[in-house]
N, C-alpha and C positions, 0 to 999 in steps of 0.2 A: 445450563447450570454452571456456576463459577465457584471453584473451591479456593478458599483463602486460608493461608497458614500464617501463624504468628511465630517467627523464629526469635523473637525478643525475650527479654527477661521480665517484662511487665505486661499487664493486660492492655490490649489494643481496642480502641473504640473506633469502628469503621462506619462512616456515613456514606450512603450510596446516592449518587445523582446521575444525571444524564447530560449529554452534550453532543456537539457536532464537530466534525473535523474536515480538513481538506488535505490533499497531498500536492506539493509543488511539483515542478517538472522533474526534479531529481528524487522524488519519493519521500521528501521530508514532511512529516505530518505537522499540522498546526491546528490547535483548537480554535474554532471560529463560530460565526453565526450560522444558523441552519440555512442550507441551500435547498434547491428544488429536489435534490435526491436525499435529503436528510430524513432519517427515521427517528430522530430524537423524540418527537412527540408521541411516537407509537410505543415507547418502552415503559414498562412498569416492573417493579421489583418486589420480591418477598424474601426476607424482611427489608426495610429501608435503613436499618441500623443493625450492626452486628458487633457484640462484644466477644473478643477472642482471647481466651486465656493464654498465658505463656506456654509455648510449645503446642498449642491447640490449633484446631481448624474449624472453619464454618463454611456452610454452603449457601450461595445466593442464587435464587431462582430469577431468571430474566424472562419476562413475558413480552411478546410483541403483538400488538393489536393492529392489524393492517386495515386502514379505512376502505370502505367499499369502492371508492373511486380512485384509489391509488394507481399511479402509472405502473404498468407491468415491468418487472425486472428487479434489479438489485438496488437497495437503499441502505445507507450506512449511518452509523451513529457510534457514540462512545458511552460505555458504562464508566462513570467517574467514581473512584474509590478514594476517600480522604479520611485520614485519621485525625482525631481530636488532638490538639497540641499536648505533648508531654514535655517534661523538663529534663534536659540532659546537660549536666554541668552548669545549671543556672540559665540555660538558654532554651526558649520554647521551640520545640521541633514539631513540624507537621508534615506528613507525607501525603502526596497525592499522585495517583496514577490513573491512566485511562486504558480500558480494555475495548478494542475495536470489535464491533459486531456488524453483521450484514443481515438484512431481512429481504427475502425475495417475495415480491407481490405477484400473484398469479396472473396469467394472461399471455397473449402473444408477444414475443420479444424479438428484437432485432440484434444480430451479432455482426458487427462490422468494425474492422481495424484497418486503418489507412496509414501507410508510410508517407511521411511528409518531407523529411529531410535527412541527409547523411553528410556529416562533415568530419574532418580529421583534426585532432588536437595533438600537437607535438610536445612531448615532455621528455627531454633528454634523448636517449637513443630509442625510446619506445614511442608508440603511437596509440592514441585512443580514438576509436571510431564511435561517434555519437549519433545514434539513430533516434529521430523524433517521430513518434507515432501518435495517432489520434484514435481514441476509442469512441466511435460514433454510435455505438450500440447501447443496449439497456442492461448489460451484465458487467460485473467486475471481471476483467480479463487478466489472465496470467499466461502470457504467450511466450513460446520459445522463438526468439528472434536470432537469426544468424546472418552474418555478412559474408558472402562468398566473393573472394577476390580472385581475379584471373588476369594473366598477362602472358602472352606467347605460349600458350598451352599449359602453363603452370597454374594450379588452382589451390587456394587455401581457404579453409572454412574457419570463421572466427565467431564463436557464440557470444552473445551479449548477456549481461546480467539480467536475471529474471525478477520481476516484481509485479505487484498488483497495479492495475490502471483502472481508476474508477470510471463509471459511465459518463460519457460526454465530457471527458477531460483529455489532456495531452500528457505525454511523458517522454523523457529522454532516457534511453537505455544505452549503456556503455559497453563496448567490446574492446578488450585490451589486445593490441596486436604487437607481437614481438618477432614476426617473421622477417624474411629477407627481401620481399618485394619492395621496389622503390620506383619512383617516377609515376607516370600516368598508368592507371590500371582501371579495369572495369570492375565495379562493385555491384553485386546483386543482393538486395535485402530480401530474406525469406522470413515469413511469419508462419510458424507451425508447419514448416516444410514446404510451403507454397510460395513461389516467387511473387513478390508484390511490386517491386520497383527497382530499376537499375540506374546507376549513377557513374559518371566519370570522376575519378579522384586522383589527386597527386599525393603519394605517400612520402 
């Protein structure tokens, strides 16, 4: 169920549609054509259009019908909400936004996250550690990724930013480092507290 509120001074006419999206390596979404993991064609809505009075609200029911032979695991889509053009100061204005949804098809699933790369980006006095991971499994993953730096007995843990990684895609997660280690260090990448891969870096 999606709840919509109209904070404007005039009635809003909202038209409901469906779409697909992708995430690039840095998590930026883009509306695109349906891929193998798209649930776009599975979605239905009640109602398909909603008039919302000024200061009022309306509820939209989202229904997913999973095909019998759907691949087990998570599939994703967009609920697209668009208002009919209204005139503001003589200019036609139309709003459009997308609500991300995921649908899980039943069956046996695989969970596998692989660390592919770790590199350093220097920006002024600070450092950014960029971890490239691949989600080779069937579920949307939100993993806690930490880079553990060590040199001559000194150890520092640097957590990376957390975000969703869609099934069968790659992502770059960034850990901001402002510590004092410099030169050649050993870097161990942990995913959900489990060491996955080690690298030699120059900070």
